[in-house]
Structure formats: structure tokens, C-alpha cells
C-alpha positions in Angstrom: 0.0 0.0 0.0 2.9 2.3 -0.7 3.7 2.8 3.0 0.2 4.1 3.7 -1.9 2.2 6.2 -5.6 2.0 5.4 -8.3 0.4 7.5 -10.7 -1.8 5.6 -13.4 0.6 6.8 -11.8 3.5 5.0 -13.6 2.8 1.7 -16.2 4.8 -0.2 -18.8 2.1 0.5 -18.2 2.3 4.3 -18.5 6.1 4.2 -21.9 5.8 2.4 -23.0 3.1 4.9 -21.8 5.2 7.9 -23.8 8.2 6.7 -26.9 6.1 6.2 -26.4 4.5 9.6 -26.3 7.9 11.3 -29.7 8.7 9.9 -31.3 5.6 11.4 -32.8 5.6 14.8 -31.2 2.5 16.3 -33.8 2.3 19.1 -36.6 2.0 16.5 -34.6 -0.5 14.5 -34.2 -2.6 17.7 -37.9 -2.2 18.5 -38.8 -3.4 15.1 -36.6 -6.5 15.4 -38.1 -7.3 18.8 -41.6 -6.7 17.5 -41.0 -9.0 14.6 -39.7 -11.7 16.9 -42.9 -11.4 19.1 -45.0 -11.5 16.0 -43.3 -14.7 15.0 -43.8 -16.1 18.4 -47.5 -15.3 18.4 -47.8 -16.7 14.9 -46.3 -19.9 16.0 -48.6 -20.2 19.0 -51.6 -19.4 16.8 -50.6 -22.0 14.2 -50.1 -24.6 17.0 -53.5 -23.7 18.6 -55.3 -24.2 15.3 -53.5 -27.3 14.0 -52.9 -29.1 17.3 -54.8 -29.8 20.5 -53.3 -27.4 23.1 -51.8 -28.8 26.2 -51.5 -27.2 29.6 -47.8 -26.4 29.3 -48.4 -24.8 25.9 -51.2 -22.6 27.2 -49.0 -21.6 30.2 -46.2 -20.6 27.8 -48.6 -18.6 25.7 -50.0 -16.8 28.8 -46.5 -16.1 30.0 -45.6 -14.6 26.6 -48.6 -12.4 26.7 -47.8 -11.2 30.2 -44.2 -10.4 29.2 -45.3 -8.5 26.1 -47.9 -6.6 28.2 -45.2 -5.7 30.7 -42.9 -4.5 28.0 -45.6 -2.4 26.4 -46.5 -0.8 29.8 -42.8 -0.1 30.4 -42.4 1.5 27.0 -45.5 3.6 27.4 -44.5 5.2 30.6 -44.1 9.0 30.7 -40.7 10.1 29.5 -38.4 11.8 32.0 -39.7 9.8 35.0 
């Protein structure tokens, strides 16, 4: 490299990606990822409830998932600054 040391991140593509990344709200991206995971979980429970006969442990797991999701929504909905 002619005596110059370059990082693999010092490319034109990395600069474009870095500018784009600065415009993203990472909290919203993380919330979207978690929301999609919950949606997949509820979809799996829904599919199992329709296609199979639910058992007590499966119903308990579904109830626990709903309680966890409700607690997360209530935590996220609290007033800012408190």
C-alpha cells in the first residue's frame, strides 16, 4: 500500500454506509426487530393452537408470553423523564 496504512473501513462504501447508519434511529430498529420476533412467536402459537390440540404447558407458555409482552408495552408507554 505504498507505505500508507488503510483500514478496511476507509472505503467509499463504508463512508456511504456510515452516513446512512447515522440517519437511522437505532432504538426504532431494535424495537422493530423485537416486534418481529414477538409477531413470529404469536404466529407460532396461533398455528399450533389451530393445528394441534393445546396442552396445559403450551397454554401456560402462551400466557407467559402475553404477560411479558404486556409488561414490555407498559414499560415502553411510561411517561418520558420519570
